[in-house]
C-alpha positions as CSV (number, residue, x, y, z in Angstrom):
1,M,4.4,16.4,-11.9
2,S,1.0,17.0,-10.2
3,S,-2.5,17.3,-11.6
4,P,-5.9,18.0,-10.0
5,F,-7.1,15.1,-7.9
6,V,-10.1,13.5,-9.5
7,P,-12.4,11.8,-7.0
8,I,-14.1,8.5,-7.6
9,T,-17.7,8.7,-8.7
10,T,-19.9,6.2,-6.8
11,A,-22.6,4.1,-8.5
12,E,-26.1,5.5,-8.8
13,I,-28.4,2.8,-7.7
14,R,-32.1,2.4,-8.2
15,W,-33.8,-0.5,-6.4
16,Q,-36.1,-2.9,-8.1
17,G,-37.4,-4.8,-5.1
18,N,-34.2,-6.1,-3.6
19,L,-32.3,-6.0,-6.9
20,P,-29.8,-3.2,-7.4
21,F,-30.2,-1.5,-10.8
22,S,-27.5,0.7,-12.4
23,I,-28.9,4.0,-13.6
24,K,-25.8,4.7,-15.7
25,Y,-25.8,1.4,-17.5
26,N,-29.5,0.8,-17.4
27,D,-29.0,-2.8,-16.2
28,I,-29.2,-5.0,-13.1
29,Y,-26.1,-6.0,-11.2
30,Y,-27.0,-9.7,-10.8
31,S,-29.5,-12.1,-12.1
32,A,-33.1,-11.9,-10.9
33,E,-33.4,-15.6,-11.2
34,N,-30.6,-16.5,-8.9
35,G,-27.5,-14.3,-8.9
36,L,-25.5,-16.7,-6.7
37,K,-26.1,-19.8,-8.9
38,H,-25.4,-17.7,-12.0
39,S,-22.1,-16.5,-10.5
40,R,-21.1,-20.1,-9.6
41,Y,-22.0,-21.5,-13.0
42,V,-20.2,-18.9,-15.0
43,F,-17.1,-18.0,-13.0
44,I,-16.4,-20.9,-10.5
45,D,-17.4,-23.7,-12.8
46,G,-16.3,-21.9,-15.9
47,N,-12.7,-21.7,-14.5
48,N,-12.9,-25.3,-13.0
49,L,-11.9,-23.7,-9.7
50,I,-13.1,-26.3,-7.2
51,Y,-11.1,-29.1,-8.9
52,R,-8.0,-26.8,-9.2
53,W,-8.2,-25.8,-5.5
54,L,-8.6,-29.4,-4.3
55,N,-5.3,-30.2,-6.1
56,L,-3.2,-27.4,-4.7
57,P,-0.1,-28.6,-2.8
58,T,-0.7,-29.3,0.9
59,D,3.0,-29.6,2.0
60,D,3.8,-25.9,1.7
61,R,2.2,-22.5,1.3
62,S,0.6,-21.9,-2.1
63,Y,-1.0,-18.9,-3.6
64,F,-3.9,-18.6,-6.1
65,N,-4.5,-15.4,-7.9
66,I,-8.0,-14.4,-9.3
67,A,-8.7,-11.2,-11.1
68,E,-12.1,-9.7,-11.8
69,T,-12.7,-6.8,-14.2
70,G,-15.9,-5.5,-12.5
71,F,-16.2,-5.8,-8.7
72,G,-19.8,-4.5,-8.7
73,T,-21.7,-5.7,-5.5
74,G,-18.8,-8.0,-4.6
75,L,-21.0,-11.1,-5.0
76,N,-18.5,-13.0,-7.1
77,F,-15.8,-12.2,-4.6
78,L,-17.8,-13.3,-1.6
79,L,-18.9,-16.5,-3.3
80,T,-15.3,-17.3,-4.3
81,W,-14.1,-16.6,-0.8
82,N,-16.8,-18.8,0.7
83,L,-16.0,-21.7,-1.6
84,W,-12.2,-21.2,-1.1
85,L,-12.6,-21.8,2.6
86,Q,-14.5,-25.0,1.9
87,H,-12.3,-26.6,-0.7
88,A,-8.8,-25.1,-0.7
89,P,-6.1,-26.5,1.6
90,K,-5.5,-24.5,4.8
91,T,-1.9,-24.0,3.7
92,S,-3.1,-22.1,0.6
93,Y,-3.8,-18.4,0.2
94,L,-6.2,-16.5,-2.1
95,H,-5.3,-13.2,-3.7
96,Y,-8.3,-11.6,-5.3
97,I,-7.7,-8.6,-7.5
98,A,-10.7,-6.6,-8.6
99,C,-11.4,-3.3,-10.3
100,E,-14.5,-1.0,-10.1
101,K,-14.9,2.4,-11.8
102,Y,-18.1,3.2,-10.0
103,P,-18.0,1.5,-6.6
104,L,-21.1,1.1,-4.4
105,T,-21.3,3.1,-1.2
106,R,-21.1,1.0,1.9
107,D,-24.8,1.4,2.5
108,D,-25.7,0.2,-1.0
109,L,-23.2,-2.6,-0.8
110,N,-24.7,-3.8,2.4
111,K,-28.3,-3.7,1.0
112,S,-27.1,-5.5,-2.2
113,L,-25.7,-8.4,-0.2
114,E,-28.6,-8.8,2.2
115,P,-30.4,-11.4,-0.1
116,W,-27.5,-13.9,0.4
117,P,-27.5,-15.1,4.0
118,E,-25.1,-17.9,3.2
119,L,-22.5,-15.2,2.6
120,A,-23.3,-13.2,5.7
121,E,-20.0,-13.9,7.5
122,Q,-17.9,-12.8,4.5
123,A,-20.1,-9.8,3.8
124,K,-19.7,-8.7,7.5
125,Q,-16.0,-8.8,7.2
126,L,-15.9,-7.0,3.9
127,L,-18.2,-4.2,5.1
128,S,-16.0,-3.8,8.2
129,K,-13.0,-3.2,6.1
130,Y,-14.6,-1.6,3.0
131,P,-12.2,1.2,2.2
132,I,-12.6,4.9,1.7
133,L,-13.4,5.2,-2.0
134,T,-10.3,7.0,-3.2
135,P,-8.7,6.3,-6.6
136,G,-6.1,3.5,-6.9
137,Y,-5.3,0.3,-5.1
138,H,-6.7,-0.7,-1.7
139,Q,-5.2,-3.7,0.1
140,I,-7.6,-5.5,2.4
141,E,-6.7,-8.5,4.5
142,L,-9.5,-10.9,5.4
143,D,-10.0,-14.2,7.3
144,D,-6.8,-13.8,9.3
145,G,-4.8,-13.4,6.1
146,R,-6.0,-16.5,4.2
147,V,-7.8,-14.1,1.7
148,T,-6.4,-10.8,0.4
149,L,-8.5,-8.4,-1.7
150,T,-6.8,-5.8,-3.7
151,L,-9.6,-3.5,-4.7
152,M,-8.6,-1.1,-7.6
153,L,-10.9,1.9,-8.0
154,G,-10.9,3.6,-11.4
155,D,-10.8,2.5,-15.0
156,A,-10.1,-1.2,-15.5
157,S,-7.6,-0.8,-18.4
158,E,-5.6,1.8,-16.5
159,N,-5.5,-0.1,-13.2
160,F,-4.7,-3.5,-14.6
161,S,-2.0,-2.0,-16.8
162,Q,-0.3,-0.8,-13.6
163,L,0.4,-4.4,-12.8
164,L,2.4,-4.8,-15.9
165,I,6.2,-4.5,-15.9
166,C,6.8,-3.0,-19.3
167,G,3.8,-3.5,-21.6
168,D,5.6,-5.5,-24.2
169,A,4.2,-9.0,-24.4
170,S,7.4,-11.0,-25.2
171,L,9.5,-9.2,-22.6
172,E,6.7,-9.1,-20.1
173,F,6.6,-12.9,-20.0
174,K,10.4,-13.1,-19.5
175,L,10.4,-10.6,-16.6
176,R,7.2,-11.8,-14.8
177,S,7.5,-14.2,-11.9
178,N,3.7,-14.1,-11.0
179,F,0.6,-14.4,-13.1
180,M,-3.2,-14.5,-12.7
181,D,-4.5,-18.1,-12.3
182,A,-8.1,-17.2,-13.3
183,W,-10.0,-14.3,-14.7
184,Y,-13.6,-13.2,-14.2
185,L,-14.6,-11.0,-17.1
186,D,-17.5,-9.3,-15.5
187,G,-19.3,-6.0,-16.2
188,F,-22.3,-4.7,-17.8
189,A,-23.0,-5.9,-21.3
190,P,-20.5,-5.0,-24.1
191,K,-23.1,-2.8,-25.8
192,K,-23.7,-0.8,-22.7
193,N,-20.1,-0.6,-21.3
194,I,-17.7,-0.7,-24.3
195,S,-14.5,0.2,-22.4
196,M,-14.9,-2.9,-20.1
197,W,-14.5,-5.2,-23.1
198,S,-11.9,-3.2,-25.1
199,K,-9.0,-4.7,-27.0
200,L,-6.7,-2.7,-24.8
201,L,-8.0,-4.3,-21.6
202,I,-8.0,-7.8,-23.1
203,N,-4.4,-7.4,-24.3
204,T,-3.4,-6.3,-20.8
205,I,-5.2,-9.4,-19.4
206,A,-3.2,-11.6,-21.8
207,M,0.1,-10.1,-20.6
208,L,-0.9,-10.9,-17.0
209,S,-1.7,-14.5,-18.0
210,N,0.5,-17.6,-18.1
211,P,0.2,-19.9,-21.1
212,G,-0.9,-23.4,-20.2
213,Q,-2.1,-22.3,-16.7
214,T,-4.4,-19.2,-16.8
215,T,-8.1,-19.6,-17.5
216,L,-10.9,-17.1,-18.1
217,A,-14.7,-17.1,-18.0
218,T,-17.3,-14.6,-18.8
219,Y,-21.1,-14.6,-19.2
220,T,-21.0,-12.9,-22.6
221,S,-20.5,-14.6,-26.0
222,A,-20.3,-11.4,-28.0
223,A,-18.3,-11.8,-31.2
224,Q,-15.9,-8.9,-30.5
225,V,-15.0,-10.4,-27.1
226,K,-14.3,-13.8,-28.7
227,T,-12.2,-12.2,-31.4
228,A,-10.2,-10.1,-29.1
229,L,-9.4,-13.0,-26.8
230,S,-8.4,-15.2,-29.7
231,E,-6.1,-12.5,-31.1
232,A,-4.5,-12.0,-27.6
233,G,-3.5,-15.7,-27.4
234,F,-6.5,-17.3,-25.7
235,S,-8.1,-20.5,-26.8
236,V,-11.8,-19.7,-26.7
237,I,-14.7,-22.2,-26.1
238,K,-18.4,-21.2,-26.4
239,K,-20.5,-23.0,-23.9
240,K,-24.2,-23.2,-22.8
241,G,-25.1,-20.1,-20.8
242,Y,-26.8,-20.1,-17.4
243,G,-30.6,-20.4,-17.4
244,P,-32.2,-18.8,-20.4
245,K,-29.0,-17.3,-21.7
246,R,-27.9,-19.3,-24.8
247,H,-24.1,-19.0,-24.6
248,M,-21.1,-18.0,-22.5
249,I,-17.4,-18.1,-23.0
250,T,-14.5,-19.9,-21.3
251,A,-10.9,-19.6,-22.4
252,S,-7.4,-20.6,-21.5
253,M,-4.2,-18.8,-22.3
254,S,-2.4,-20.8,-24.9
255,E,0.3,-18.7,-26.5
256,I,2.2,-15.4,-26.2
257,I,1.2,-13.1,-29.0
258,N,3.9,-10.5,-29.8
259,H,1.9,-7.4,-29.1
260,R,2.5,-4.3,-27.0
261,L,0.7,-1.4,-25.4
262,K,1.1,2.1,-26.9
263,S,2.6,3.0,-23.5
264,R,5.3,0.4,-23.6
265,L,8.0,1.5,-21.1
266,T,11.7,0.6,-20.4
267,P,11.6,-1.7,-17.3
268,W,14.5,0.1,-15.5
269,H,12.7,-0.4,-12.2
270,A,12.4,-4.2,-12.5
271,Q,15.0,-6.9,-11.7
272,K,15.5,-10.1,-13.5
273,P,13.3,-12.9,-12.1
274,L,15.2,-14.7,-9.3
275,T,15.0,-18.3,-8.4
276,P,13.0,-18.4,-5.1
277,P,15.1,-19.5,-2.1
278,N,14.5,-23.1,-1.0
279,N,13.8,-21.8,2.5
280,R,12.1,-18.6,3.4
281,K,14.8,-17.0,5.5
282,A,15.7,-13.4,5.8
283,V,17.9,-11.1,7.8
284,I,16.7,-7.5,8.5
285,I,19.3,-4.9,9.6
286,G,17.6,-2.3,11.8
287,A,15.0,-3.0,14.5
288,G,13.0,0.3,14.2
289,L,9.5,0.6,12.8
290,A,10.7,-0.2,9.2
291,G,12.5,-3.3,10.3
292,C,9.9,-4.6,12.7
293,F,7.0,-4.0,10.3
294,T,8.9,-5.8,7.5
295,A,9.7,-8.7,9.9
296,Y,6.0,-8.8,10.9
297,S,4.9,-8.9,7.2
298,L,7.3,-11.6,6.3
299,A,6.7,-13.7,9.3
300,K,2.9,-13.8,8.7
301,R,3.8,-15.3,5.3
302,G,5.8,-18.1,6.9
303,W,9.3,-16.6,6.7
304,K,11.9,-17.0,9.4
305,V,13.4,-13.6,10.1
306,T,16.5,-12.6,12.0
307,L,16.2,-9.0,13.1
308,I,19.6,-7.4,13.9
309,D,20.2,-4.0,15.5
310,E,23.3,-2.3,16.8
311,L,21.5,-0.9,19.8
312,S,20.2,-2.7,22.9
313,G,16.6,-3.3,21.8
314,V,13.9,-2.7,19.3
315,G,12.2,0.7,18.7
316,H,15.2,2.7,19.7
317,A,16.9,5.5,17.7
318,G,14.5,7.3,15.3
319,S,11.6,5.0,16.3
320,A,11.7,5.7,20.0
321,N,8.9,8.3,20.0
322,K,6.3,7.2,22.5
323,Q,3.6,9.4,20.9
324,A,4.2,9.4,17.2
325,V,1.5,11.2,15.3
326,L,-0.4,9.5,12.4
327,F,-1.5,11.8,9.7
328,P,-1.1,12.3,5.9
329,K,-0.2,15.4,3.9
330,L,-3.6,15.8,2.2
331,S,-3.6,17.6,-1.1
332,A,-6.1,18.6,-3.8
333,Y,-3.5,17.7,-6.4
334,K,-2.4,14.2,-7.5
335,S,1.3,13.3,-7.6
336,P,3.2,10.2,-6.7
337,L,3.9,11.7,-3.3
338,T,0.3,12.7,-2.5
339,Q,-1.1,9.4,-3.8
340,F,1.4,7.3,-1.9
341,M,0.7,9.3,1.3
342,L,-3.0,8.9,0.9
343,S,-3.0,5.2,0.2
344,A,-0.5,4.6,3.0
345,F,-2.6,6.6,5.5
346,I,-5.8,4.8,4.8
347,Y,-4.0,1.4,5.0
348,A,-2.2,2.4,8.3
349,H,-5.5,3.7,9.9
350,F,-7.2,0.3,9.3
351,F,-4.2,-1.5,10.6
352,Y,-3.9,0.5,13.8
353,K,-7.7,0.5,14.3
354,Q,-7.7,-3.3,14.3
355,L,-4.6,-3.4,16.5
356,L,-6.0,-1.1,19.2
357,L,-9.0,-3.5,19.6
358,S,-6.6,-6.0,21.3
359,Q,-3.8,-3.6,22.4
360,P,-5.7,-0.4,23.6
361,D,-2.7,0.9,25.5
362,L,-0.6,1.4,22.3
363,G,-2.3,4.6,21.4
364,E,-5.4,6.5,20.4
365,L,-7.2,7.2,17.1
366,N,-9.5,10.1,18.1
367,G,-8.3,12.4,15.4
368,A,-5.9,15.3,15.1
369,L,-6.3,19.0,14.4
370,L,-4.0,20.7,11.9
371,I,-4.1,24.4,12.7
372,A,-3.8,27.0,9.9
373,H,-1.0,28.8,11.7
374,N,0.1,31.0,8.7
375,E,-1.3,32.2,5.4
376,K,0.4,29.4,3.4
377,E,-1.1,26.7,5.5
378,K,-4.5,28.4,5.5
379,K,-4.5,28.6,1.7
380,A,-3.5,24.9,1.4
381,Q,-6.4,23.9,3.6
382,Q,-8.9,26.0,1.8
383,N,-7.8,24.4,-1.5
384,L,-9.1,21.1,0.0
385,T,-12.7,22.4,0.2
386,Q,-14.1,20.6,-2.9
387,W,-11.9,17.5,-2.3
388,L,-13.3,17.1,1.3
389,T,-16.8,17.4,0.0
390,C,-16.2,14.1,-1.7
391,Y,-14.3,12.6,1.2
392,P,-15.7,14.0,4.4
393,E,-14.5,10.9,6.3
394,L,-10.9,12.0,5.6
395,G,-11.1,15.6,6.9
396,E,-13.2,18.6,7.9
397,L,-12.4,22.2,7.7
398,V,-13.3,23.7,11.1
399,D,-13.3,27.2,12.6
400,A,-11.9,28.0,16.0
401,S,-15.0,27.2,17.9
402,H,-15.2,23.7,16.4
403,G,-11.5,23.3,17.0
404,Y,-12.4,23.6,20.7
405,S,-15.1,21.0,20.4
406,A,-12.7,18.5,18.8
407,S,-9.6,19.1,20.9
408,G,-10.9,20.3,24.4
409,L,-8.8,23.5,24.2
410,T,-9.6,27.0,23.1
411,I,-8.1,27.3,19.6
412,E,-7.6,30.8,18.1
413,R,-7.3,29.8,14.5
414,D,-9.2,27.7,11.9
415,G,-7.9,24.3,11.0
416,L,-8.3,20.9,9.4
417,F,-9.7,18.1,11.6
418,I,-8.6,14.6,10.5
419,P,-10.8,12.1,12.2
420,L,-8.8,9.0,11.3
421,S,-5.6,10.3,12.8
422,G,-4.2,10.0,16.3
423,W,-1.0,8.8,18.0
424,I,0.8,5.5,18.6
425,N,3.6,4.5,21.0
426,S,6.3,3.5,18.5
427,P,8.6,1.5,20.7
428,E,5.7,-0.5,22.2
429,L,4.4,-1.0,18.7
430,C,7.8,-2.4,17.6
431,Q,7.7,-4.8,20.6
432,Y,4.3,-6.0,19.6
433,L,5.2,-6.5,15.9
434,I,8.0,-9.0,16.7
435,Q,6.0,-11.2,19.0
436,N,6.1,-14.1,16.5
437,D,7.9,-17.4,16.7
438,G,9.2,-16.8,13.2
439,I,11.2,-13.7,14.3
440,S,14.4,-13.8,16.3
441,L,16.2,-10.7,17.6
442,M,19.9,-10.0,17.9
443,T,20.7,-6.7,19.6
444,A,24.0,-4.8,20.3
445,N,25.2,-6.3,17.0
446,P,26.5,-3.7,14.5
447,V,26.8,-4.8,10.9
448,D,29.8,-3.3,9.1
449,S,29.7,-5.0,5.7
450,L,27.6,-6.9,3.2
451,E,29.3,-9.9,1.7
452,F,27.9,-12.0,-1.1
453,E,29.1,-15.5,-2.0
454,D,27.6,-18.7,-3.5
455,D,24.1,-17.1,-4.0
456,H,23.9,-16.1,-0.3
457,W,24.7,-13.0,1.8
458,L,26.9,-13.3,4.9
459,I,25.8,-11.0,7.7
460,N,27.8,-11.3,11.0
461,G,28.3,-15.0,10.5
462,I,24.7,-15.6,9.3
463,K,24.2,-17.1,5.8
464,T,21.0,-15.9,4.2
465,P,19.5,-15.6,0.7
466,V,17.6,-12.4,1.6
467,V,18.8,-9.2,3.4
468,I,16.6,-6.1,4.0
469,L,18.3,-2.9,5.0
470,A,16.0,-1.0,7.3
471,N,18.7,0.9,9.3
472,G,17.4,4.5,8.8
473,N,19.9,7.2,8.3
474,K,22.7,4.6,8.3
475,I,21.4,3.0,5.2
476,N,24.2,4.3,3.0
477,S,27.0,3.2,5.2
478,F,27.8,0.1,3.1
479,E,29.7,-0.1,-0.1
480,Q,26.6,-1.2,-2.1
481,T,24.5,1.7,-0.7
482,R,26.9,4.6,-0.6
483,H,25.2,6.3,-3.6
484,L,21.7,6.4,-2.1
485,P,20.7,10.0,-1.5
486,V,19.6,9.7,2.1
487,R,19.6,12.8,4.4
488,S,19.9,12.7,8.1
489,I,17.5,15.0,10.0
490,R,17.9,15.4,13.8
491,G,14.7,16.1,15.7
492,Q,14.1,16.8,19.4
493,M,11.0,16.3,21.4
494,T,10.4,18.1,24.7
495,S,8.3,16.9,27.7
496,I,6.5,19.4,29.8
497,L,4.2,19.2,32.8
498,P,0.4,19.6,32.2
499,T,-1.6,22.5,33.6
500,T,-5.2,22.3,34.7
501,E,-6.2,23.8,31.3
502,S,-3.8,21.7,29.1
503,S,-4.9,18.5,30.8
504,E,-8.2,18.9,28.8
505,L,-6.4,18.2,25.5
506,R,-7.8,15.1,23.8
507,I,-6.1,14.9,20.5
508,P,-2.8,15.9,18.8
509,L,-2.6,19.6,17.8
510,C,-0.3,20.3,14.9
511,A,1.0,23.6,13.6
512,E,4.6,24.5,12.9
513,G,5.2,22.0,15.7
514,H,2.8,19.7,17.6
515,V,1.7,18.9,21.1
516,L,0.0,15.7,22.3
517,P,-2.4,14.8,25.1
518,A,-0.7,14.2,28.4
519,I,0.3,10.7,29.2
520,Q,2.2,9.5,32.3
521,G,2.1,13.1,33.6
522,C,3.5,15.1,30.8
523,H,2.8,16.5,27.3
524,S,5.2,15.8,24.4
525,V,6.0,18.9,22.3
526,G,8.1,19.1,19.2
527,A,9.8,18.7,17.0
528,T,12.9,20.5,15.9
529,Y,14.3,19.9,12.3
530,E,18.0,20.0,11.9
531,L,19.0,18.9,8.4
532,G,22.4,17.1,8.0
533,Q,22.8,16.3,11.7
534,S,23.3,12.6,12.6
535,A,24.1,12.9,16.3
536,A,21.2,12.2,18.5
537,H,22.2,14.5,21.4
538,T,19.7,16.7,23.3
539,L,20.0,20.5,23.5
540,K,18.5,23.0,25.9
541,E,18.0,25.5,23.1
542,D,15.9,23.0,21.3
543,D,13.6,22.7,24.3
544,I,13.2,26.5,24.2
545,E,12.5,26.4,20.4
546,N,9.8,23.7,21.0
547,L,8.1,25.7,23.7
548,K,7.9,28.7,21.3
549,K,6.1,26.6,18.8
550,L,3.2,26.3,21.2
551,D,2.4,30.0,20.6
552,N,1.2,29.0,17.1
553,I,-1.2,26.5,18.6
554,T,-3.1,28.2,21.5
555,A,-2.7,31.0,23.9
556,H,0.7,31.0,25.6
557,T,-0.9,30.8,29.1
558,V,-2.3,27.3,28.5
559,W,1.0,25.6,28.7
560,S,3.5,25.0,31.5
561,Q,7.1,26.1,30.8
562,K,8.4,23.4,33.1
563,V,10.6,21.0,31.0
564,V,10.8,17.6,32.6
565,G,12.4,15.6,29.8
566,H,13.5,15.5,26.2
567,W,14.4,13.0,23.5
568,A,16.2,13.3,20.2
569,G,16.2,11.0,17.2
570,I,17.5,11.0,13.7
571,R,15.1,10.7,10.8
572,A,16.2,9.5,7.3
573,S,14.7,11.4,4.4
574,T,15.1,11.5,0.6
575,P,15.1,14.6,-1.7
576,D,11.6,13.8,-3.0
577,Y,10.2,12.8,0.5
578,L,9.3,9.3,-0.8
579,P,10.9,6.2,0.8
580,L,13.4,3.9,-0.8
581,L,11.7,0.5,-1.3
582,G,12.5,-2.7,-3.1
583,P,15.6,-4.3,-4.5
584,L,18.9,-2.4,-4.2
585,V,20.2,-1.0,-7.5
586,N,23.8,-1.6,-8.6
587,Y,24.6,2.0,-9.2
588,G,27.6,1.6,-11.6
589,E,25.9,-1.0,-13.8
590,F,22.7,0.9,-13.9
591,H,24.4,4.0,-15.4
592,T,26.2,1.9,-18.0
593,Q,23.1,0.0,-19.0
594,F,20.7,2.9,-19.3
595,Q,22.9,5.7,-20.7
596,G,20.7,5.6,-23.8
597,L,18.0,7.5,-21.8
598,H,20.1,10.7,-21.5
599,N,18.8,12.2,-24.8
600,N,15.4,10.4,-24.8
601,S,13.8,9.6,-21.4
602,N,11.2,7.5,-23.2
603,R,13.7,5.4,-25.2
604,W,12.8,1.7,-25.4
605,I,15.6,-0.3,-23.8
606,P,14.3,-3.9,-23.5
607,Q,16.3,-4.9,-20.4
608,A,15.5,-5.2,-16.7
609,G,17.6,-3.1,-14.3
610,P,20.7,-4.4,-12.6
611,Y,19.9,-5.1,-8.9
612,Y,21.7,-7.0,-6.3
613,P,20.1,-10.4,-5.9
614,G,18.3,-10.9,-2.6
615,L,19.3,-7.4,-1.3
616,Y,16.4,-5.0,-0.5
617,V,15.9,-1.6,1.1
618,C,13.1,-0.2,3.3
619,A,14.2,3.3,4.5
620,G,13.9,7.0,3.9
621,F,10.5,7.6,5.6
622,G,11.4,11.0,7.2
623,S,8.9,12.2,9.8
624,R,5.9,10.2,8.5
625,G,7.2,6.7,9.2
626,L,4.2,5.8,11.3
627,T,1.9,6.6,8.4
628,T,3.9,5.2,5.5
629,I,5.8,2.2,6.8
630,P,2.9,-0.3,7.2
631,L,1.9,-0.3,3.5
632,S,5.6,-0.1,2.5
633,A,6.5,-3.1,4.5
634,E,3.4,-5.0,3.2
635,W,4.4,-4.3,-0.4
636,L,8.0,-5.2,0.2
637,A,7.2,-8.5,1.9
638,G,4.8,-9.4,-0.9
639,F,7.4,-8.5,-3.5
640,I,10.0,-10.7,-1.8
641,N,7.4,-13.5,-1.5
642,N,6.7,-13.3,-5.2
643,E,3.2,-11.9,-4.9
644,L,1.3,-9.6,-7.2
645,S,1.8,-6.0,-6.3
646,C,-0.5,-4.1,-3.9
647,L,1.0,-0.8,-5.3
648,P,0.3,0.4,-8.9
649,G,3.3,0.4,-11.2
650,Y,3.8,4.2,-11.2
651,L,4.2,4.1,-7.4
652,V,6.6,1.2,-7.6
653,K,8.8,3.3,-9.8
654,A,8.3,6.3,-7.6
655,V,9.9,4.5,-4.6
656,S,12.5,2.5,-6.5
657,T,16.1,2.7,-5.3
658,A,17.1,3.5,-8.9
659,R,14.8,6.5,-9.5
660,F,17.3,9.2,-8.7
661,F,20.0,7.6,-10.9
662,R,17.5,7.4,-13.8
663,K,16.6,11.0,-13.3
664,N,20.3,12.0,-13.3
665,I,20.8,10.1,-16.6
666,T,17.9,11.8,-18.3
667,R,19.2,15.2,-17.1
668,G,22.7,14.5,-18.4
669,I,24.2,14.1,-14.9
670,T,26.6,11.1,-15.1
671,K,27.5,11.0,-11.4
672,G,25.2,10.3,-8.4
């Protein structure tokens, strides 16, 4: 189901000297007396964080989760980050999850942080990675990974509820394996911003908190806040407030109160909590983009990864495209697919932008032009007019003359210019991703079966607690995966010589097919689309088909007809075009356990789904793997590493390996 995409509204700021003032809430963002000392007194000291950080274990990696209900100017975050670096062990990692309904623009954020020179280094890093302000979750890695910010844009209750598994307090606690360690309840005063202090939000906060461990602090001492916290299971203490303020509140989670959200949902997508392996070791089957990115994301978390592929090296098969195009399918409508594509595109752009600073030969991010080659595409692009007004950094509708300015070639049709796009050399990217001492590679090593015994998987003689299947269109070649609805799609690219005119091409041009700037003396043109074909042979007629597609891009005379090479690969796609991510569902047990959904898809069944322990999937990316794999691998590695999710719950369900089987049950289909 899709609905109109609702853009984020940024904060309206009026400046009172160097103090930012919210016009909507008629209030300042931080204390005029000393915002930094106020922040430390209320949130750092109120949660006793310095002492807790000093006592984190130093013999192994540890993670500390802090959540803030109102990100505002980011002052609380930057102060926390700064103090974390001073007091936490170097083996510990901070995950800071914050929400903001009306985020500041980058310029306003920069001006708001100027009064705090002691936080200048942190502010500089945050501003360099400050996201495009689209709704949902934004994952931002800072300080070489020691600090991660998940910035959620939109309503706080909605966003934090997306971190819940089911929304029923008693079951939530049994299914959760990660919780917040500390909460900052921050936002404009309860009288001015009622929703930020609602019972709904506080009940959600309680379900994300661990009795005996989670603490909370807030500057307010309003009676309704104290009452709501107490009723949710917190032990509340009223303390002296900062400066002239009489009181503030600190609290600790003390007991699980048996309450639930109105939107309580059957946790079919969740697995029972697993005992973490004593050693962080994993085997990944498939050394294409999905496998290499997942290995990279696990290795940076301290995991030892063995990457296995049946071919002779990494980045072969479907990941062997030396000029893979990075671009999303932008839409004026919101659906799980369009939201996932947008979030993944923004994350991928920032990842590749950072990568190209040190590895400039891996590709270019100069943009791409999507040509309106038929009426359907032209209408789809025109539907983006209002959306692009809100997000001009994501795209610009251009006429033919502006298409020439962007691309270097004469374009005969209007189009959509995507400035954050470009191309990346996929096989070279794969090589880069596995340059880590924690990653070992085994090639020419086909895997025929998955055997499980004594809480471990046995893969070609290797005993491992964790296996990730990232072997593309061969994902369903095992007994455990044979029901996964993966479709093989053969695609062929063609290489042609450049002409004097075509040599001027600066960016990828995309229509029914696409063509890329010439590198190493040739243009890459493609690609064909042959559903159901799993043999990666090359065909002369496919070269002819690719050359014909150039006619929808520019005048025929621009291009050489001299074919000098070709390449074919097999993509793996799913019926809904979303990938398969997460633990692998046990198909037979799932149908038995959730048959009750067949006559009521919203029926409450208080059970986690049946998933194979330690067996995960990262596949089904189709033709947009370069765009969607980086975020997918980051989420999967975090999930395996027992971290809080960087994807909202509705997207976790949308990519679950069980989603098709659940849909079959609700439709009365008993077989896969």
